[in-house]
C-alpha positions as CSV (number, residue, x, y, z in Angstrom):
1,M,-41.4,28.4,-129.2
2,D,-44.8,29.8,-128.6
3,Q,-46.4,29.6,-125.1
4,A,-49.0,27.1,-126.1
5,S,-46.2,24.5,-127.1
6,I,-44.2,24.7,-123.8
7,P,-44.9,21.8,-121.7
8,L,-46.8,22.3,-118.3
9,I,-44.7,21.8,-115.1
10,S,-46.7,21.1,-112.0
11,V,-45.2,22.0,-108.6
12,G,-46.9,20.2,-105.6
13,V,-46.6,21.9,-102.3
14,P,-47.6,19.7,-99.3
15,T,-47.7,22.1,-96.2
16,F,-48.7,22.0,-92.6
17,N,-48.6,24.9,-90.2
18,R,-45.5,26.7,-91.6
19,P,-46.9,30.1,-92.8
20,A,-43.8,32.0,-92.9
21,G,-41.8,29.4,-94.7
22,L,-44.8,28.8,-97.1
23,R,-44.8,32.5,-98.0
24,R,-41.1,32.3,-98.8
25,T,-41.7,29.2,-100.9
26,L,-44.6,30.5,-102.9
27,S,-42.6,33.7,-103.5
28,C,-39.9,31.8,-104.9
29,L,-42.0,29.8,-107.1
30,S,-43.9,32.6,-108.5
31,A,-40.6,34.3,-109.5
32,Q,-39.5,31.1,-111.5
33,T,-38.5,32.0,-115.1
34,Y,-40.1,28.9,-116.6
35,P,-43.2,30.1,-118.2
36,Q,-45.7,27.3,-117.9
37,L,-46.2,26.5,-114.2
38,E,-49.0,25.0,-112.2
39,I,-48.5,25.6,-108.4
40,F,-50.8,23.5,-106.2
41,V,-50.6,23.6,-102.4
42,S,-52.4,21.1,-100.0
43,D,-52.8,22.5,-96.5
44,N,-52.9,19.3,-94.4
45,C,-55.5,20.6,-92.0
46,S,-53.2,23.3,-90.3
47,P,-54.5,24.7,-87.0
48,G,-55.4,28.3,-86.7
49,S,-55.9,30.8,-89.7
50,E,-52.4,31.8,-90.7
51,T,-51.7,29.3,-93.3
52,A,-55.1,30.0,-94.8
53,E,-54.3,33.7,-94.9
54,V,-50.9,33.2,-96.5
55,L,-52.5,31.0,-99.3
56,A,-55.3,33.5,-99.9
57,E,-52.6,36.4,-100.1
58,M,-50.3,34.5,-102.3
59,A,-53.0,33.2,-104.7
60,E,-54.4,36.7,-105.1
61,R,-50.9,37.8,-106.2
62,D,-50.3,34.8,-108.7
63,P,-53.4,33.2,-110.2
64,R,-51.2,30.1,-111.0
65,I,-51.3,29.2,-107.3
66,K,-54.3,26.9,-106.4
67,Y,-54.9,25.3,-102.9
68,V,-56.9,23.0,-100.9
69,R,-57.3,22.8,-97.2
70,Q,-57.9,19.3,-96.2
71,S,-60.7,18.8,-93.6
72,K,-58.7,16.1,-91.8
73,S,-55.1,15.0,-91.9
74,L,-54.0,12.9,-94.7
75,G,-50.7,12.2,-93.0
76,V,-47.5,13.2,-94.6
77,A,-47.3,10.6,-97.4
78,G,-51.0,11.1,-98.1
79,N,-50.4,14.8,-98.6
80,F,-47.5,14.3,-100.8
81,R,-49.6,11.7,-102.9
82,F,-52.4,14.2,-103.0
83,V,-50.5,17.0,-104.7
84,L,-49.1,14.5,-107.2
85,R,-52.5,13.0,-107.9
86,E,-54.4,16.4,-108.3
87,T,-52.0,18.0,-110.8
88,K,-51.6,17.4,-114.5
89,G,-48.3,18.6,-116.0
90,D,-46.1,16.0,-117.8
91,Y,-43.3,17.1,-115.4
92,F,-43.5,17.4,-111.6
93,M,-41.7,18.5,-108.6
94,W,-42.4,18.5,-104.9
95,A,-41.6,21.8,-103.2
96,A,-41.1,21.5,-99.5
97,D,-42.9,24.4,-97.7
98,D,-39.7,25.8,-96.1
99,D,-37.4,25.6,-99.3
100,E,-36.2,28.4,-101.6
101,W,-34.9,28.4,-105.1
102,Q,-33.0,30.6,-107.6
103,P,-35.4,31.9,-110.2
104,T,-33.8,29.8,-113.0
105,F,-34.1,26.4,-110.9
106,I,-37.1,25.0,-112.8
107,E,-35.9,26.1,-116.2
108,S,-32.5,24.8,-115.7
109,C,-33.7,21.3,-114.5
110,F,-36.2,21.1,-117.4
111,K,-33.3,21.8,-119.8
112,A,-31.2,19.1,-118.2
113,L,-33.9,16.7,-118.7
114,Q,-33.7,17.0,-122.5
115,N,-30.7,14.6,-122.3
116,G,-33.3,11.8,-121.7
117,A,-33.0,11.4,-118.0
118,V,-36.2,11.1,-115.9
119,S,-35.2,13.5,-113.2
120,A,-33.0,16.5,-112.8
121,M,-31.5,18.5,-109.8
122,S,-29.2,21.4,-109.7
123,G,-26.8,22.0,-106.9
124,F,-28.2,23.2,-103.5
125,E,-27.1,24.3,-100.1
126,T,-28.5,24.1,-96.6
127,Y,-29.2,27.5,-95.0
128,Y,-29.4,27.7,-91.1
129,R,-31.5,30.7,-90.4
130,S,-30.6,30.9,-86.8
131,S,-27.0,31.4,-87.5
132,G,-27.3,32.8,-91.0
133,K,-24.7,30.2,-92.2
134,K,-24.9,28.3,-95.5
135,S,-23.6,24.7,-96.2
136,P,-23.2,23.5,-99.8
137,A,-24.3,20.0,-100.4
138,V,-22.1,17.4,-102.0
139,L,-24.0,15.7,-104.8
140,P,-23.0,12.3,-106.3
141,A,-21.8,12.4,-109.9
142,L,-24.9,11.1,-111.7
143,D,-25.4,10.9,-115.5
144,P,-27.5,8.6,-117.5
145,I,-24.5,7.8,-119.9
146,H,-22.8,6.2,-117.0
147,G,-25.3,3.3,-116.8
148,V,-27.5,2.2,-114.0
149,A,-25.0,0.3,-111.7
150,P,-22.3,3.1,-111.7
151,N,-25.0,5.6,-110.9
152,M,-26.4,3.6,-108.1
153,R,-22.9,3.1,-106.7
154,A,-22.4,6.8,-106.8
155,F,-25.5,7.5,-105.0
156,L,-24.9,4.9,-102.4
157,H,-21.5,6.3,-101.7
158,C,-23.0,9.8,-101.4
159,L,-26.5,9.5,-100.2
160,T,-28.4,12.6,-101.1
161,P,-32.1,12.2,-100.2
162,S,-32.9,15.8,-101.2
163,L,-32.7,14.6,-104.9
164,F,-36.4,13.6,-104.2
165,Y,-37.2,17.3,-104.6
166,G,-35.8,17.5,-108.1
167,L,-37.8,17.8,-111.4
168,H,-39.2,14.6,-112.6
169,R,-41.1,13.1,-115.5
170,R,-44.5,12.3,-114.2
171,N,-44.6,9.0,-116.1
172,A,-41.5,7.9,-114.0
173,I,-42.9,8.4,-110.7
174,G,-46.4,7.0,-110.8
175,F,-45.3,4.1,-108.5
176,F,-45.3,6.6,-105.6
177,L,-49.2,6.6,-105.7
178,E,-49.3,2.9,-105.3
179,E,-46.8,2.0,-102.6
180,D,-46.5,2.2,-98.8
181,V,-43.9,4.6,-97.5
182,F,-41.3,3.3,-95.3
183,D,-38.1,4.5,-93.5
184,Y,-35.6,5.9,-96.1
185,Y,-38.2,5.7,-98.8
186,D,-36.7,8.9,-100.4
187,C,-33.4,6.9,-101.1
188,Y,-35.5,4.0,-102.4
189,F,-37.4,6.5,-104.7
190,I,-34.0,7.8,-106.0
191,L,-32.7,4.3,-106.8
192,R,-35.9,3.5,-108.7
193,L,-35.4,6.6,-110.8
194,L,-31.7,5.6,-111.4
195,A,-32.8,2.2,-112.5
196,N,-35.6,3.5,-114.9
197,G,-34.0,6.4,-116.9
198,G,-31.5,8.1,-114.6
199,I,-31.0,11.4,-112.9
200,T,-28.8,14.2,-114.3
């Protein structure tokens, strides 16, 4: 497959005043093995100059990294919407500004989506930096072949809001741009995906 025929994947990074975490996040995204990435960061009006300095440094290292510094706060949900709205890939993922990934994460999720699902997530673990301990996450057993009701039941028995940070087909998540965000919206978001194509 030639480079021009590989679908573009957009990664949106909403950030606010976490320069050290942001540097790790962007380093991990730059190291991804998937070859066609758009990495777009929205700095939600961070105080001081540290975040801007990290962004300038990382964008100089990797020209795929583009960024905007908001002149006033968009709010958390507004910043998440902004990075979705301003990117253009047919596939999209939000990247938290303190998360890290194995280099094959995006490529593996993209391959998993070829089974017809609208969203994919690999296993993950929580890393506690203060103690150096890692805690593997327990994921619900989701597969589009199981059907909507069994997948919803599996998710509700094993709530995993972090599935929000998987790789999604853009045409399946447009509703996020139109709705108000409320408590436990990430769980609602995942249930919408389970109802409209499934998560693998």
